MARGU-799405 format. One record per residue: y, z, x of N, C-alpha, C in turn; residue number from 1. Coordinates in steps of 0.2 Angstrom, whole numbers. Each point is the difference from the previous one (the first is absolute). Example, Ala and Ser with C-alpha at 12.3 -4.5 7.8 and 13.67 -1.06 7.14 Angstrom:
<nodes>
<node n_py="-28" n_pz="39" n_px="66" ca_py="6" ca_pz="0" ca_px="-4" c_py="6" c_pz="0" c_px="4" pos="1"/>
<node n_py="5" n_pz="-4" n_px="-2" ca_py="6" ca_pz="1" ca_px="4" c_py="5" c_pz="3" c_px="-4" pos="2"/>
</nodes>
This chain:
<nodes>
<node n_py="65" n_pz="64" n_px="40" ca_py="1" ca_pz="2" ca_px="-7" c_py="-7" c_pz="0" c_px="-3" pos="1"/>
<node n_py="-2" n_pz="5" n_px="-4" ca_py="-6" ca_pz="0" ca_px="-3" c_py="0" c_pz="-2" c_px="-8" pos="2"/>
<node n_py="-5" n_pz="-1" n_px="-2" ca_py="-1" ca_pz="-2" ca_px="-8" c_py="-1" c_pz="7" c_px="-3" pos="3"/>
<node n_py="4" n_pz="1" n_px="-5" ca_py="0" ca_pz="7" ca_px="-3" c_py="-2" c_pz="-2" c_px="-8" pos="4"/>
<node n_py="-4" n_pz="5" n_px="-2" ca_py="0" ca_pz="0" ca_px="-8" c_py="6" c_pz="2" c_px="-3" pos="5"/>
<node n_py="3" n_pz="-3" n_px="-6" ca_py="5" ca_pz="2" ca_px="-2" c_py="-1" c_pz="4" c_px="-6" pos="6"/>
<node n_py="-6" n_pz="0" n_px="-2" ca_py="-2" ca_pz="5" ca_px="-6" c_py="-5" c_pz="5" c_px="2" pos="7"/>
<node n_py="0" n_pz="6" n_px="-2" ca_py="-6" ca_pz="4" ca_px="2" c_py="-6" c_pz="-1" c_px="-5" pos="8"/>
<node n_py="2" n_pz="-1" n_px="-7" ca_py="-5" ca_pz="-1" ca_px="-4" c_py="-4" c_pz="-6" c_px="0" pos="9"/>
<node n_py="-5" n_pz="0" n_px="-2" ca_py="-5" ca_pz="-7" ca_px="0" c_py="2" c_pz="-4" c_px="-6" pos="10"/>
<node n_py="3" n_pz="-6" n_px="1" ca_py="2" ca_pz="-5" ca_px="-5" c_py="-6" c_pz="-5" c_px="-2" pos="11"/>
<node n_py="0" n_pz="-2" n_px="-6" ca_py="-4" ca_pz="-6" ca_px="-2" c_py="3" c_pz="-6" c_px="2" pos="12"/>
<node n_py="-3" n_pz="-6" n_px="-1" ca_py="3" ca_pz="-7" ca_px="1" c_py="6" c_pz="-1" c_px="-6" pos="13"/>
<node n_py="-1" n_pz="3" n_px="-6" ca_py="5" ca_pz="-1" ca_px="-5" c_py="6" c_pz="4" c_px="2" pos="14"/>
<node n_py="-1" n_pz="7" n_px="3" ca_py="6" ca_pz="4" ca_px="1" c_py="4" c_pz="-4" c_px="7" pos="15"/>
<node n_py="-5" n_pz="-3" n_px="4" ca_py="3" ca_pz="-3" ca_px="6" c_py="4" c_pz="-5" c_px="-2" pos="16"/>
<node n_py="-2" n_pz="-5" n_px="-5" ca_py="3" ca_pz="-6" ca_px="-2" c_py="7" c_pz="2" c_px="-4" pos="17"/>
<node n_py="0" n_pz="6" n_px="-3" ca_py="6" ca_pz="2" ca_px="-3" c_py="6" c_pz="3" c_px="4" pos="18"/>
<node n_py="-2" n_pz="0" n_px="7" ca_py="6" ca_pz="3" ca_px="4" c_py="5" c_pz="-5" c_px="0" pos="19"/>
<node n_py="6" n_pz="3" n_px="1" ca_py="6" ca_pz="-5" ca_px="0" c_py="0" c_pz="-4" c_px="7" pos="20"/>
<node n_py="1" n_pz="-7" n_px="-1" ca_py="0" ca_pz="-4" ca_px="6" c_py="6" c_pz="1" c_px="4" pos="21"/>
<node n_py="0" n_pz="3" n_px="6" ca_py="5" ca_pz="1" ca_px="4" c_py="0" c_pz="-4" c_px="6" pos="22"/>
<node n_py="-4" n_pz="-6" n_px="0" ca_py="-1" ca_pz="-4" ca_px="6" c_py="-3" c_pz="2" c_px="6" pos="23"/>
<node n_py="-4" n_pz="6" n_px="-1" ca_py="-4" ca_pz="2" ca_px="6" c_py="-6" c_pz="-2" c_px="0" pos="24"/>
<node n_py="-4" n_pz="-2" n_px="4" ca_py="-7" ca_pz="-2" ca_px="0" c_py="-4" c_pz="7" c_px="0" pos="25"/>
<node n_py="-4" n_pz="-1" n_px="-6" ca_py="-4" ca_pz="6" ca_px="-1" c_py="-8" c_pz="-2" c_px="-2" pos="26"/>
<node n_py="-4" n_pz="4" n_px="2" ca_py="-7" ca_pz="1" ca_px="-2" c_py="-2" c_pz="6" c_px="-3" pos="27"/>
<node n_py="-5" n_pz="0" n_px="-4" ca_py="-4" ca_pz="5" ca_px="-2" c_py="-7" c_pz="1" c_px="3" pos="28"/>
<node n_py="-1" n_pz="5" n_px="3" ca_py="-6" ca_pz="1" ca_px="4" c_py="-3" c_pz="7" c_px="-3" pos="29"/>
<node n_py="-5" n_pz="-1" n_px="-3" ca_py="-4" ca_pz="6" ca_px="-3" c_py="5" c_pz="4" c_px="-4" pos="30"/>
<node n_py="4" n_pz="-3" n_px="-4" ca_py="5" ca_pz="3" ca_px="-4" c_py="6" c_pz="2" c_px="3" pos="31"/>
<node n_py="1" n_pz="0" n_px="7" ca_py="6" ca_pz="2" ca_px="3" c_py="5" c_pz="-6" c_px="1" pos="32"/>
<node n_py="5" n_pz="1" n_px="0" ca_py="6" ca_pz="-7" ca_px="0" c_py="2" c_pz="1" c_px="7" pos="33"/>
<node n_py="-1" n_pz="-6" n_px="4" ca_py="3" ca_pz="0" ca_px="7" c_py="5" c_pz="-5" c_px="0" pos="34"/>
<node n_py="5" n_pz="1" n_px="3" ca_py="6" ca_pz="-4" ca_px="2" c_py="-1" c_pz="-3" c_px="7" pos="35"/>
<node n_py="0" n_pz="-6" n_px="1" ca_py="-1" ca_pz="-2" ca_px="7" c_py="6" c_pz="-4" c_px="3" pos="36"/>
<node n_py="2" n_pz="2" n_px="6" ca_py="6" ca_pz="-3" ca_px="3" c_py="0" c_pz="-6" c_px="2" pos="37"/>
<node n_py="4" n_pz="-4" n_px="1" ca_py="0" ca_pz="-7" ca_px="2" c_py="-4" c_pz="0" c_px="6" pos="38"/>
<node n_py="-4" n_pz="-6" n_px="1" ca_py="-4" ca_pz="-1" ca_px="6" c_py="4" c_pz="-1" c_px="6" pos="39"/>
<node n_py="-3" n_pz="1" n_px="6" ca_py="3" ca_pz="-2" ca_px="7" c_py="0" c_pz="-7" c_px="0" pos="40"/>
<node n_py="3" n_pz="-3" n_px="6" ca_py="0" ca_pz="-7" ca_px="1" c_py="-8" c_pz="-2" c_px="2" pos="41"/>
<node n_py="-3" n_pz="4" n_px="4" ca_py="-6" ca_pz="-2" ca_px="2" c_py="-6" c_pz="0" c_px="-6" pos="42"/>
<node n_py="1" n_pz="3" n_px="-5" ca_py="-3" ca_pz="1" ca_px="-6" c_py="1" c_pz="-7" c_px="-3" pos="43"/>
<node n_py="6" n_pz="-2" n_px="-1" ca_py="2" ca_pz="-5" ca_px="-3" c_py="-2" c_pz="-7" c_px="2" pos="44"/>
<node n_py="0" n_pz="1" n_px="7" ca_py="-3" ca_pz="-7" ca_px="4" c_py="-7" c_pz="0" c_px="-1" pos="45"/>
<node n_py="-4" n_pz="5" n_px="0" ca_py="-7" ca_pz="-1" ca_px="-1" c_py="-2" c_pz="-1" c_px="-7" pos="46"/>
<node n_py="4" n_pz="3" n_px="-5" ca_py="-1" ca_pz="-3" ca_px="-7" c_py="1" c_pz="-7" c_px="-1" pos="47"/>
<node n_py="5" n_pz="-3" n_px="4" ca_py="1" ca_pz="-7" ca_px="-1" c_py="-5" c_pz="-4" c_px="3" pos="48"/>
<node n_py="-3" n_pz="2" n_px="6" ca_py="-5" ca_pz="-3" ca_px="4" c_py="-6" c_pz="0" c_px="-4" pos="49"/>
<node n_py="-2" n_pz="6" n_px="-3" ca_py="-6" ca_pz="-1" ca_px="-4" c_py="1" c_pz="-5" c_px="-6" pos="50"/>
<node n_py="6" n_pz="0" n_px="-3" ca_py="0" ca_pz="-4" ca_px="-6" c_py="0" c_pz="-8" c_px="2" pos="51"/>
<node n_py="3" n_pz="-2" n_px="6" ca_py="-1" ca_pz="-7" ca_px="2" c_py="-6" c_pz="-1" c_px="2" pos="52"/>
<node n_py="-5" n_pz="4" n_px="2" ca_py="-7" ca_pz="-2" ca_px="1" c_py="-4" c_pz="0" c_px="-7" pos="53"/>
<node n_py="1" n_pz="5" n_px="-3" ca_py="-4" ca_pz="1" ca_px="-7" c_py="2" c_pz="-6" c_px="-4" pos="54"/>
<node n_py="6" n_pz="-1" n_px="-1" ca_py="2" ca_pz="-5" ca_px="-6" c_py="-4" c_pz="-6" c_px="0" pos="55"/>
<node n_py="1" n_pz="-4" n_px="6" ca_py="-3" ca_pz="-7" ca_px="1" c_py="-8" c_pz="0" c_px="-1" pos="56"/>
<node n_py="-3" n_pz="6" n_px="2" ca_py="-7" ca_pz="0" ca_px="-1" c_py="-3" c_pz="2" c_px="-6" pos="57"/>
<node n_py="5" n_pz="2" n_px="-4" ca_py="-2" ca_pz="3" ca_px="-7" c_py="-3" c_pz="-5" c_px="-5" pos="58"/>
<node n_py="-6" n_pz="0" n_px="-3" ca_py="-2" ca_pz="-4" ca_px="-5" c_py="5" c_pz="-1" c_px="-6" pos="59"/>
<node n_py="-1" n_pz="-5" n_px="-4" ca_py="5" ca_pz="0" ca_px="-6" c_py="-2" c_pz="5" c_px="-5" pos="60"/>
<node n_py="-5" n_pz="3" n_px="-1" ca_py="-2" ca_pz="5" ca_px="-5" c_py="2" c_pz="7" c_px="2" pos="61"/>
<node n_py="3" n_pz="1" n_px="7" ca_py="2" ca_pz="7" ca_px="2" c_py="6" c_pz="-1" c_px="1" pos="62"/>
<node n_py="5" n_pz="6" n_px="0" ca_py="6" ca_pz="0" ca_px="2" c_py="2" c_pz="6" c_px="5" pos="63"/>
<node n_py="4" n_pz="-2" n_px="4" ca_py="3" ca_pz="5" ca_px="6" c_py="7" c_pz="2" c_px="-3" pos="64"/>
<node n_py="0" n_pz="6" n_px="0" ca_py="6" ca_pz="4" ca_px="-2" c_py="2" c_pz="5" c_px="4" pos="65"/>
<node n_py="7" n_pz="2" n_px="1" ca_py="3" ca_pz="4" ca_px="5" c_py="4" c_pz="5" c_px="-4" pos="66"/>
<node n_py="0" n_pz="6" n_px="3" ca_py="4" ca_pz="6" ca_px="-3" c_py="7" c_pz="-2" c_px="-2" pos="67"/>
<node n_py="3" n_pz="3" n_px="-4" ca_py="-3" ca_pz="5" ca_px="-5" c_py="-3" c_pz="-4" c_px="-6" pos="68"/>
<node n_py="-6" n_pz="1" n_px="0" ca_py="-5" ca_pz="-3" ca_px="-6" c_py="-5" c_pz="6" c_px="-1" pos="69"/>
<node n_py="-1" n_pz="2" n_px="-6" ca_py="-4" ca_pz="6" ca_px="-1" c_py="-8" c_pz="-2" c_px="-2" pos="70"/>
<node n_py="-4" n_pz="5" n_px="3" ca_py="-7" ca_pz="0" ca_px="-1" c_py="-2" c_pz="6" c_px="-4" pos="71"/>
<node n_py="-1" n_pz="0" n_px="-6" ca_py="-1" ca_pz="6" ca_px="-5" c_py="-7" c_pz="0" c_px="-2" pos="72"/>
<node n_py="-4" n_pz="4" n_px="5" ca_py="-7" ca_pz="0" ca_px="-2" c_py="-2" c_pz="5" c_px="-5" pos="73"/>
<node n_py="4" n_pz="5" n_px="-2" ca_py="-1" ca_pz="5" ca_px="-5" c_py="7" c_pz="3" c_px="-2" pos="74"/>
<node n_py="-1" n_pz="5" n_px="-4" ca_py="6" ca_pz="3" ca_px="-3" c_py="5" c_pz="5" c_px="4" pos="75"/>
<node n_py="-3" n_pz="1" n_px="7" ca_py="4" ca_pz="4" ca_px="4" c_py="2" c_pz="-4" c_px="7" pos="76"/>
<node n_py="-1" n_pz="-6" n_px="0" ca_py="2" ca_pz="-4" ca_px="6" c_py="3" c_pz="-6" c_px="-1" pos="77"/>
<node n_py="5" n_pz="-1" n_px="3" ca_py="4" ca_pz="-7" ca_px="0" c_py="2" c_pz="-2" c_px="8" pos="78"/>
<node n_py="-4" n_pz="-3" n_px="3" ca_py="1" ca_pz="-1" ca_px="8" c_py="3" c_pz="-7" c_px="1" pos="79"/>
<node n_py="4" n_pz="0" n_px="5" ca_py="3" ca_pz="-6" ca_px="2" c_py="-2" c_pz="-2" c_px="8" pos="80"/>
<node n_py="-6" n_pz="-3" n_px="1" ca_py="-3" ca_pz="-2" ca_px="7" c_py="6" c_pz="-5" c_px="2" pos="81"/>
<node n_py="1" n_pz="0" n_px="7" ca_py="4" ca_pz="-5" ca_px="3" c_py="-2" c_pz="-7" c_px="-2" pos="82"/>
<node n_py="-6" n_pz="-2" n_px="0" ca_py="-2" ca_pz="-6" ca_px="-3" c_py="-7" c_pz="2" c_px="-3" pos="83"/>
<node n_py="-1" n_pz="-5" n_px="-5" ca_py="-6" ca_pz="1" ca_px="-4" c_py="-3" c_pz="-7" c_px="-2" pos="84"/>
<node n_py="-6" n_pz="-1" n_px="-1" ca_py="-3" ca_pz="-6" ca_px="-2" c_py="-4" c_pz="2" c_px="-7" pos="85"/>
<node n_py="1" n_pz="-4" n_px="-5" ca_py="-4" ca_pz="1" ca_px="-7" c_py="-2" c_pz="-6" c_px="-2" pos="86"/>
<node n_py="-4" n_pz="0" n_px="-6" ca_py="-2" ca_pz="-5" ca_px="-3" c_py="8" c_pz="-3" c_px="-5" pos="87"/>
<node n_py="1" n_pz="-6" n_px="0" ca_py="6" ca_pz="-2" ca_px="-4" c_py="0" c_pz="3" c_px="-7" pos="88"/>
<node n_py="-7" n_pz="0" n_px="-3" ca_py="0" ca_pz="2" ca_px="-7" c_py="1" c_pz="8" c_px="-1" pos="89"/>
<node n_py="-1" n_pz="4" n_px="6" ca_py="2" ca_pz="7" ca_px="0" c_py="7" c_pz="2" c_px="0" pos="90"/>
<node n_py="4" n_pz="-4" n_px="3" ca_py="7" ca_pz="2" ca_px="0" c_py="4" c_pz="-1" c_px="-7" pos="91"/>
<node n_py="3" n_pz="6" n_px="-2" ca_py="4" ca_pz="0" ca_px="-5" c_py="7" c_pz="1" c_px="1" pos="92"/>
<node n_py="5" n_pz="0" n_px="-4" ca_py="6" ca_pz="1" ca_px="2" c_py="2" c_pz="6" c_px="3" pos="93"/>
<node n_py="-3" n_pz="6" n_px="-2" ca_py="2" ca_pz="7" ca_px="3" c_py="-5" c_pz="2" c_px="5" pos="94"/>
<node n_py="-5" n_pz="-4" n_px="2" ca_py="-4" ca_pz="2" ca_px="5" c_py="-8" c_pz="-2" c_px="0" pos="95"/>
<node n_py="-5" n_pz="2" n_px="3" ca_py="-6" ca_pz="-1" ca_px="0" c_py="-4" c_pz="6" c_px="-2" pos="96"/>
<node n_py="-5" n_pz="0" n_px="-4" ca_py="-5" ca_pz="5" ca_px="-2" c_py="-6" c_pz="-1" c_px="3" pos="97"/>
<node n_py="-2" n_pz="-6" n_px="1" ca_py="-6" ca_pz="-1" ca_px="2" c_py="-1" c_pz="1" c_px="8" pos="98"/>
<node n_py="-6" n_pz="1" n_px="2" ca_py="0" ca_pz="1" ca_px="8" c_py="2" c_pz="-6" c_px="4" pos="99"/>
<node n_py="4" n_pz="2" n_px="5" ca_py="3" ca_pz="-5" ca_px="5" c_py="-6" c_pz="-3" c_px="4" pos="100"/>
<node n_py="1" n_pz="-6" n_px="2" ca_py="-4" ca_pz="-3" ca_px="5" c_py="2" c_pz="2" c_px="7" pos="101"/>
<node n_py="7" n_pz="1" n_px="1" ca_py="2" ca_pz="2" ca_px="6" c_py="6" c_pz="4" c_px="-1" pos="102"/>
<node n_py="1" n_pz="6" n_px="4" ca_py="6" ca_pz="3" ca_px="0" c_py="2" c_pz="2" c_px="8" pos="103"/>
<node n_py="6" n_pz="-2" n_px="1" ca_py="3" ca_pz="0" ca_px="8" c_py="5" c_pz="6" c_px="0" pos="104"/>
<node n_py="-1" n_pz="5" n_px="4" ca_py="5" ca_pz="4" ca_px="1" c_py="2" c_pz="0" c_px="7" pos="105"/>
<node n_py="7" n_pz="0" n_px="1" ca_py="2" ca_pz="0" ca_px="7" c_py="3" c_pz="7" c_px="1" pos="106"/>
<node n_py="-3" n_pz="3" n_px="5" ca_py="2" ca_pz="7" ca_px="1" c_py="8" c_pz="1" c_px="3" pos="107"/>
<node n_py="3" n_pz="5" n_px="-3" ca_py="6" ca_pz="2" ca_px="2" c_py="0" c_pz="8" c_px="0" pos="108"/>
<node n_py="4" n_pz="2" n_px="4" ca_py="0" ca_pz="8" ca_px="2" c_py="0" c_pz="4" c_px="-7" pos="109"/>
<node n_py="4" n_pz="-3" n_px="-5" ca_py="1" ca_pz="3" ca_px="-6" c_py="-6" c_pz="0" c_px="-5" pos="110"/>
<node n_py="-4" n_pz="-5" n_px="1" ca_py="-6" ca_pz="-2" ca_px="-5" c_py="-6" c_pz="1" c_px="3" pos="111"/>
<node n_py="-1" n_pz="2" n_px="6" ca_py="-6" ca_pz="0" ca_px="5" c_py="-6" c_pz="4" c_px="-4" pos="112"/>
<node n_py="2" n_pz="6" n_px="-2" ca_py="-6" ca_pz="5" ca_px="-2" c_py="-2" c_pz="-3" c_px="-7" pos="113"/>
<node n_py="5" n_pz="-2" n_px="-4" ca_py="-3" ca_pz="-3" ca_px="-7" c_py="-5" c_pz="-6" c_px="1" pos="114"/>
<node n_py="3" n_pz="-4" n_px="5" ca_py="-4" ca_pz="-6" ca_px="1" c_py="-7" c_pz="0" c_px="3" pos="115"/>
<node n_py="0" n_pz="5" n_px="4" ca_py="-6" ca_pz="1" ca_px="4" c_py="-5" c_pz="5" c_px="-4" pos="116"/>
<node n_py="2" n_pz="4" n_px="-4" ca_py="-4" ca_pz="5" ca_px="-4" c_py="-1" c_pz="-1" c_px="-7" pos="117"/>
<node n_py="6" n_pz="2" n_px="-3" ca_py="0" ca_pz="-1" ca_px="-8" c_py="-1" c_pz="-7" c_px="-2" pos="118"/>
<node n_py="4" n_pz="-5" n_px="2" ca_py="-1" ca_pz="-7" ca_px="-3" c_py="-7" c_pz="-3" c_px="3" pos="119"/>
<node n_py="-2" n_pz="2" n_px="5" ca_py="-8" ca_pz="-2" ca_px="3" c_py="-5" c_pz="2" c_px="-6" pos="120"/>
<node n_py="1" n_pz="7" n_px="-2" ca_py="-5" ca_pz="3" ca_px="-5" c_py="1" c_pz="-3" c_px="-6" pos="121"/>
<node n_py="6" n_pz="-1" n_px="-2" ca_py="1" ca_pz="-4" ca_px="-7" c_py="-2" c_pz="-6" c_px="0" pos="122"/>
<node n_py="1" n_pz="-4" n_px="5" ca_py="-2" ca_pz="-8" ca_px="0" c_py="-8" c_pz="0" c_px="0" pos="123"/>
<node n_py="-2" n_pz="5" n_px="4" ca_py="-8" ca_pz="0" ca_px="0" c_py="-3" c_pz="2" c_px="-7" pos="124"/>
<node n_py="2" n_pz="5" n_px="-3" ca_py="-2" ca_pz="3" ca_px="-6" c_py="1" c_pz="-6" c_px="-5" pos="125"/>
<node n_py="5" n_pz="-4" n_px="0" ca_py="2" ca_pz="-5" ca_px="-5" c_py="-3" c_pz="-7" c_px="2" pos="126"/>
<node n_py="-4" n_pz="-1" n_px="5" ca_py="-3" ca_pz="-5" ca_px="2" c_py="4" c_pz="-5" c_px="2" pos="127"/>
<node n_py="5" n_pz="1" n_px="4" ca_py="4" ca_pz="-6" ca_px="3" c_py="-5" c_pz="-2" c_px="6" pos="128"/>
<node n_py="-1" n_pz="-7" n_px="-1" ca_py="-5" ca_pz="-4" ca_px="5" c_py="1" c_pz="1" c_px="7" pos="129"/>
<node n_py="7" n_pz="-1" n_px="1" ca_py="2" ca_pz="0" ca_px="7" c_py="6" c_pz="4" c_px="1" pos="130"/>
<node n_py="1" n_pz="5" n_px="5" ca_py="6" ca_pz="3" ca_px="1" c_py="2" c_pz="0" c_px="8" pos="131"/>
<node n_py="5" n_pz="-4" n_px="1" ca_py="2" ca_pz="-1" ca_px="7" c_py="6" c_pz="5" c_px="1" pos="132"/>
<node n_py="0" n_pz="4" n_px="6" ca_py="5" ca_pz="4" ca_px="2" c_py="3" c_pz="-2" c_px="7" pos="133"/>
<node n_py="6" n_pz="-2" n_px="0" ca_py="3" ca_pz="-2" ca_px="6" c_py="5" c_pz="5" c_px="3" pos="134"/>
<node n_py="-2" n_pz="2" n_px="7" ca_py="5" ca_pz="4" ca_px="4" c_py="4" c_pz="-5" c_px="4" pos="135"/>
<node n_py="6" n_pz="-1" n_px="-2" ca_py="4" ca_pz="-5" ca_px="3" c_py="2" c_pz="2" c_px="8" pos="136"/>
<node n_py="1" n_pz="7" n_px="1" ca_py="3" ca_pz="2" ca_px="6" c_py="-6" c_pz="-1" c_px="6" pos="137"/>
<node n_py="-6" n_pz="0" n_px="-1" ca_py="-6" ca_pz="-1" ca_px="4" c_py="-3" c_pz="-7" c_px="-1" pos="138"/>
<node n_py="2" n_pz="-3" n_px="-5" ca_py="-4" ca_pz="-7" ca_px="-2" c_py="-8" c_pz="1" c_px="-1" pos="139"/>
<node n_py="-1" n_pz="5" n_px="-5" ca_py="-7" ca_pz="1" ca_px="-1" c_py="-1" c_pz="-1" c_px="-8" pos="140"/>
<node n_py="-5" n_pz="-3" n_px="-1" ca_py="-2" ca_pz="-2" ca_px="-7" c_py="-7" c_pz="3" c_px="-1" pos="141"/>
<node n_py="0" n_pz="5" n_px="-6" ca_py="-6" ca_pz="3" ca_px="-2" c_py="-1" c_pz="-4" c_px="-6" pos="142"/>
<node n_py="-7" n_pz="-2" n_px="0" ca_py="-2" ca_pz="-4" ca_px="-6" c_py="-6" c_pz="4" c_px="-3" pos="143"/>
<node n_py="2" n_pz="2" n_px="-7" ca_py="-5" ca_pz="3" ca_px="-4" c_py="-3" c_pz="-4" c_px="-5" pos="144"/>
<node n_py="-7" n_pz="-2" n_px="0" ca_py="-3" ca_pz="-4" ca_px="-5" c_py="-5" c_pz="5" c_px="-4" pos="145"/>
<node n_py="0" n_pz="-1" n_px="-6" ca_py="-4" ca_pz="4" ca_px="-5" c_py="-7" c_pz="-3" c_px="0" pos="146"/>
<node n_py="-4" n_pz="5" n_px="2" ca_py="-8" ca_pz="-2" ca_px="1" c_py="-3" c_pz="6" c_px="-5" pos="147"/>
<node n_py="-3" n_pz="-2" n_px="-5" ca_py="-4" ca_pz="5" ca_px="-3" c_py="4" c_pz="6" c_px="-3" pos="148"/>
<node n_py="7" n_pz="-1" n_px="-2" ca_py="4" ca_pz="5" ca_px="-2" c_py="3" c_pz="4" c_px="5" pos="149"/>
<node n_py="0" n_pz="-2" n_px="6" ca_py="3" ca_pz="4" ca_px="6" c_py="3" c_pz="-5" c_px="5" pos="150"/>
<node n_py="5" n_pz="2" n_px="3" ca_py="4" ca_pz="-4" ca_px="5" c_py="-4" c_pz="-1" c_px="7" pos="151"/>
<node n_py="-1" n_pz="-5" n_px="3" ca_py="-3" ca_pz="-2" ca_px="6" c_py="7" c_pz="-1" c_px="4" pos="152"/>
<node n_py="0" n_pz="3" n_px="6" ca_py="6" ca_pz="-1" ca_px="4" c_py="0" c_pz="-4" c_px="6" pos="153"/>
<node n_py="4" n_pz="-5" n_px="2" ca_py="1" ca_pz="-4" ca_px="6" c_py="6" c_pz="2" c_px="3" pos="154"/>
<node n_py="2" n_pz="-1" n_px="6" ca_py="6" ca_pz="0" ca_px="3" c_py="1" c_pz="-6" c_px="5" pos="155"/>
<node n_py="6" n_pz="-3" n_px="-1" ca_py="2" ca_pz="-5" ca_px="5" c_py="7" c_pz="1" c_px="3" pos="156"/>
<node n_py="0" n_pz="0" n_px="6" ca_py="6" ca_pz="1" ca_px="4" c_py="3" c_pz="-6" c_px="4" pos="157"/>
<node n_py="7" n_pz="1" n_px="0" ca_py="3" ca_pz="-5" ca_px="5" c_py="-2" c_pz="-8" c_px="-2" pos="158"/>
<node n_py="-2" n_pz="-3" n_px="4" ca_py="-2" ca_pz="-7" ca_px="0" c_py="-7" c_pz="-2" c_px="-2" pos="159"/>
<node n_py="-4" n_pz="6" n_px="-2" ca_py="-7" ca_pz="-1" ca_px="-3" c_py="2" c_pz="-4" c_px="-7" pos="160"/>
<node n_py="-5" n_pz="-4" n_px="-2" ca_py="0" ca_pz="-4" ca_px="-6" c_py="-4" c_pz="3" c_px="-5" pos="161"/>
<node n_py="2" n_pz="1" n_px="-6" ca_py="-3" ca_pz="1" ca_px="-6" c_py="-1" c_pz="-5" c_px="-4" pos="162"/>
<node n_py="-6" n_pz="-3" n_px="-1" ca_py="-1" ca_pz="-6" ca_px="-5" c_py="-3" c_pz="3" c_px="-6" pos="163"/>
<node n_py="5" n_pz="1" n_px="-5" ca_py="-1" ca_pz="2" ca_px="-6" c_py="-5" c_pz="-5" c_px="-4" pos="164"/>
<node n_py="-4" n_pz="3" n_px="-5" ca_py="-4" ca_pz="-4" ca_px="-4" c_py="2" c_pz="2" c_px="-7" pos="165"/>
<node n_py="2" n_pz="6" n_px="-1" ca_py="2" ca_pz="3" ca_px="-6" c_py="7" c_pz="2" c_px="0" pos="166"/>
<node n_py="5" n_pz="-2" n_px="-5" ca_py="-3" ca_pz="-3" ca_px="-7" c_py="0" c_pz="-7" c_px="1" pos="167"/>
<node n_py="2" n_pz="-3" n_px="7" ca_py="-1" ca_pz="-7" ca_px="1" c_py="1" c_pz="-1" c_px="8" pos="168"/>
<node n_py="-2" n_pz="-5" n_px="2" ca_py="0" ca_pz="-1" ca_px="7" c_py="7" c_pz="-1" c_px="3" pos="169"/>
<node n_py="2" n_pz="4" n_px="4" ca_py="7" ca_pz="1" ca_px="4" c_py="-2" c_pz="2" c_px="7" pos="170"/>
<node n_py="4" n_pz="-2" n_px="4" ca_py="0" ca_pz="3" ca_px="7" c_py="6" c_pz="5" c_px="1" pos="171"/>
<node n_py="-1" n_pz="6" n_px="3" ca_py="5" ca_pz="4" ca_px="0" c_py="-1" c_pz="3" c_px="8" pos="172"/>
<node n_py="6" n_pz="-1" n_px="4" ca_py="1" ca_pz="3" ca_px="7" c_py="5" c_pz="5" c_px="0" pos="173"/>
<node n_py="-2" n_pz="7" n_px="1" ca_py="5" ca_pz="5" ca_px="-2" c_py="6" c_pz="0" c_px="4" pos="174"/>
<node n_py="0" n_pz="-3" n_px="7" ca_py="6" ca_pz="-1" ca_px="5" c_py="4" c_pz="-4" c_px="-4" pos="175"/>
<node n_py="-2" n_pz="-6" n_px="-3" ca_py="4" ca_pz="-5" ca_px="-3" c_py="5" c_pz="3" c_px="-6" pos="176"/>
<node n_py="-3" n_pz="5" n_px="-3" ca_py="3" ca_pz="3" ca_px="-6" c_py="8" c_pz="3" c_px="2" pos="177"/>
<node n_py="1" n_pz="2" n_px="6" ca_py="5" ca_pz="3" ca_px="1" c_py="6" c_pz="-4" c_px="5" pos="178"/>
<node n_py="-3" n_pz="-6" n_px="1" ca_py="4" ca_pz="-4" ca_px="4" c_py="6" c_pz="-4" c_px="-5" pos="179"/>
<node n_py="6" n_pz="0" n_px="2" ca_py="5" ca_pz="-4" ca_px="-3" c_py="-2" c_pz="-7" c_px="-2" pos="180"/>
<node n_py="1" n_pz="-2" n_px="-7" ca_py="-2" ca_pz="-7" ca_px="-2" c_py="4" c_pz="-5" c_px="5" pos="181"/>
<node n_py="-4" n_pz="-6" n_px="1" ca_py="4" ca_pz="-5" ca_px="4" c_py="3" c_pz="-4" c_px="-6" pos="182"/>
<node n_py="6" n_pz="-1" n_px="0" ca_py="4" ca_pz="-3" ca_px="-5" c_py="-2" c_pz="-7" c_px="-1" pos="183"/>
<node n_py="-1" n_pz="-3" n_px="5" ca_py="-1" ca_pz="-8" ca_px="0" c_py="-7" c_pz="-1" c_px="-3" pos="184"/>
<node n_py="-4" n_pz="5" n_px="0" ca_py="-7" ca_pz="-1" ca_px="-3" c_py="0" c_pz="1" c_px="-7" pos="185"/>
<node n_py="5" n_pz="3" n_px="-3" ca_py="1" ca_pz="2" ca_px="-8" c_py="2" c_pz="-7" c_px="-2" pos="186"/>
<node n_py="-3" n_pz="-2" n_px="-6" ca_py="2" ca_pz="-7" ca_px="-3" c_py="5" c_pz="3" c_px="-6" pos="187"/>
</nodes>
């Protein structure tokens, strides 16, 4: 199943917010409304594994949030990265308008093109400090770090270790993100 725009016209954020709530997960990308299908098991597993690594390492002045929660950098975009990190003071009831410190997107067949191309461009333009793209089927983590207004890319595969420094120190091993959680290890 693919992500399809539900309107041909370009909407503003105000028009997007005025749409009736039908329970669907929606994003506004360059004025186009996208309806996203429910994620697959491997996607959910990876999102959970990211969260349990990021949350304990997160400093008190920052927040780790997961979808659906909106990043609203301008009047034509309301995105819901799978996970995000922001300053606590930047989180408002209906989303975040300030540049994110980290956006994490877990690729799905239905969102792949948007995550790799359109969202990457938009995150870079709006100075999202770090953008991590995870391919769960191959256990590949692409790390994009903002340097002088442009993303610098690194890739980590399988059991390779990514020692993140931004937005805070955390250790990520791509292969571990797709493994089923050990229930006895969860407190």
